[in-house]
C-alpha positions in Angstrom: 131.9 126.0 146.4 131.6 127.9 149.6 134.1 125.6 151.3 136.6 126.7 148.7 136.1 130.4 149.6 135.1 130.4 153.2 138.5 131.7 154.3 138.4 134.7 152.1 138.1 137.8 154.3 135.6 139.5 151.9 133.2 136.4 152.1 133.6 136.2 155.9 132.6 140.1 155.9 129.6 139.5 153.8 128.4 136.4 155.9 129.0 138.4 159.1 127.0 141.2 157.6 124.0 139.1 156.6 123.4 137.7 160.0 121.6 140.8 161.4 119.7 141.1 158.3 118.5 137.5 158.4 117.7 137.9 162.1 115.6 140.9 161.3 113.6 139.3 158.6 112.9 136.4 160.9 111.6 138.9 163.5 109.5 140.7 161.1 108.0 137.3 159.8 107.1 136.4 163.4 105.5 140.0 164.0 103.3 139.5 160.7 102.3 135.9 161.7 101.7 137.1 165.4 99.3 139.9 164.3 97.0 137.4 162.6 97.4 134.6 165.1 96.7 136.6 168.3 92.9 136.7 167.9 91.8 136.5 171.4 93.3 136.2 174.9 93.5 132.3 174.8 95.6 132.4 171.5 97.9 135.2 173.2 98.2 132.8 176.3 99.2 130.0 173.9 101.6 131.9 172.0 103.4 133.1 175.2 103.4 129.5 176.6 105.0 128.4 173.4 107.7 131.1 173.2 108.5 130.2 176.9 108.8 126.5 176.2 111.1 127.1 173.2 113.3 129.8 175.0 113.9 127.8 178.2 113.5 124.2 176.9 115.2 124.6 173.6 117.9 122.1 174.2 115.4 119.5 175.6 112.4 119.8 173.4 112.3 119.1 169.6 110.3 121.7 167.9 108.2 119.1 166.1 106.7 118.1 169.4 105.9 121.8 170.2 104.1 122.0 166.8 102.1 118.9 167.5 101.4 119.9 171.1 100.2 123.4 169.9 98.0 121.7 167.4 96.5 119.4 170.0 96.0 122.2 172.5 94.5 124.4 169.8 92.0 121.6 168.9 91.0 121.1 172.6 90.5 124.7 173.0 88.2 125.0 170.0 86.3 121.8 171.3 85.9 123.4 174.8 84.8 126.8 173.5 82.2 125.1 171.1 80.8 123.0 173.9 80.6 126.1 176.1 78.5 127.7 173.4 81.2 130.3 172.3 82.1 130.1 168.8 85.8 130.2 168.1 87.2 133.4 167.0 88.5 133.2 163.5 91.0 135.6 161.8 89.7 138.3 159.7 90.0 137.9 156.0 93.5 138.9 154.9 94.3 140.8 151.6 95.6 138.3 149.1 98.2 139.4 146.7 99.2 137.9 143.4 102.5 136.6 144.9 100.8 134.7 147.6 98.9 132.4 145.3 
């Protein structure tokens, strides 16, 4: 149906106006997730490294490899911290709302 109406000036204007709102929603979601993910210095460094890899290597690295690499590095960090005697820092309990269930 969109292909039929995509050349309509009102549809083009609506789609153009939605782009900043969608970008703002993505940034807001990243901010909320980042607040709970950045629990210690190691996590902040891992977040910075991931953002750097995605920003500079976006055309060369598939995001699934970044996700799998982050899981592997995260597991390795927890294992190293556990062997060193420092328990891993876990995020504090978040309030759960009815719409989250």
